[in-house]
Phi, psi and omega in degrees: 000133182232163175066230181305325184266019173273119178295143178289331180214160176263128177250179181298327177298326178288324185277348186288150176293120184304321179301325180268336175288328181298310177302321180298315182289326177292323174296323179295316182302308184294321175298319174298316178298326180274000174279113189248011176249145183291323178296321176296313177297323177298316182282332175296320175297313182297313183301317186280333169299314177298318180293329175296316177294320187275322189248001178285336180086007183256153174304154181302320182291326180286319177297320176297321178292325182288321179274359174294334176289346181288344176297322181292319181293321175300314183293315183293325182282330187261326186297318179301315180290324182289323184273336187234011177286176181248158177178161181270330184257097189277132178264318183204147176211147177202105184063229179286345184277117180228119179249117178243166178300317181296313185292326177297312179290325177288328175295317177300320180300315178291327176293316175296321180292326176296319176300313180301312180303310184299312182297321180294315178296316181293328181290324179289316181296315186287342182253004187227129174272145181295322177295316174302325184291314185288321176303315179296320180291326179290322186276327187263317185249011176055037176297136184296131184301330181292332177278316179300309183290333175296316174298314181297323177295320179294323174297322178291333182279343179307310181297325178296317179298314177302319180295317177296325175297318179296318180297316178300317179296318177296319180296319178293324174297325181285319181282343185095128185286339185072168182082128185275341183235160181294325182292323177295320179296323179294322178297331181266005177302311179304321182292324184272334185241302189297311184296310178297319178290321177297318179295317180292324180293322178296317177300315179294321182292324179293320177294317175301315178296322177293321177294324181289326178289324174296323180279008176062042176283346180266003182264141174275104177211165179285133188237152174248156189231137176288320181264108178277158184230078182274172177258126186233183179293339179297325180296317182286327175295319179291321177301314178297318183294312178294324176293318179298322179293320178288322180293322181289327179293316178299313182291321175295324180289334178272326186266322184236061181294142181265316182261336176062043180242161180274209178295122182290347180279330186252340180155183175259000000 
């Protein structure tokens, strides 16, 4: 990670083995998905927002800037349920828009879960390098190297594609885009951008595939790795940290409920 996405400090989540960290976060996703009480989803969201600020290794202002987009996720996840949900106790209605007590709290429940999902995913992405993840998957889960290195090569090719797009755009601007109207210019976008970039990407992918074949990436043989992926004490620390976070959310939902409602699937 470079530039804006370079962490200011290394935490246990950065040092943990990505191949072991990935299943832990998958379990967290499943646990969040199976949380059907609004208090549980609320405290899961709060706990992982706090964990994101404390354990991501990024300055507070960067973390706040990154999670500011979760407000949109919260709104998009909750408003549809709030405005168009069903319920017996109607608070307000206007045409097709009906806001009931049940739809309101169910919308909040979905919004809190979306924040919890977002924080968990962002915490994993900010503390895991793509190269380290694929090396760990090859060494720990025996992922076939031809698939792992293909993914890593495709990630490395993305900046080159963006640079070609910039060069193409500048060249068209110098030569004149042509077309007297905006609609004609939009119709010619595939001809000017998509086809040349697609052809160049196909040629680059073919050269990459040929190079990988020469290097015997398609052969089953024992390999050595420059980047080792050992299991260290940081893995146990991360396991303990995530377990404590989930336990804290469950205990707070039971001991200090904010909404005091039951299962959101069956009723309030």
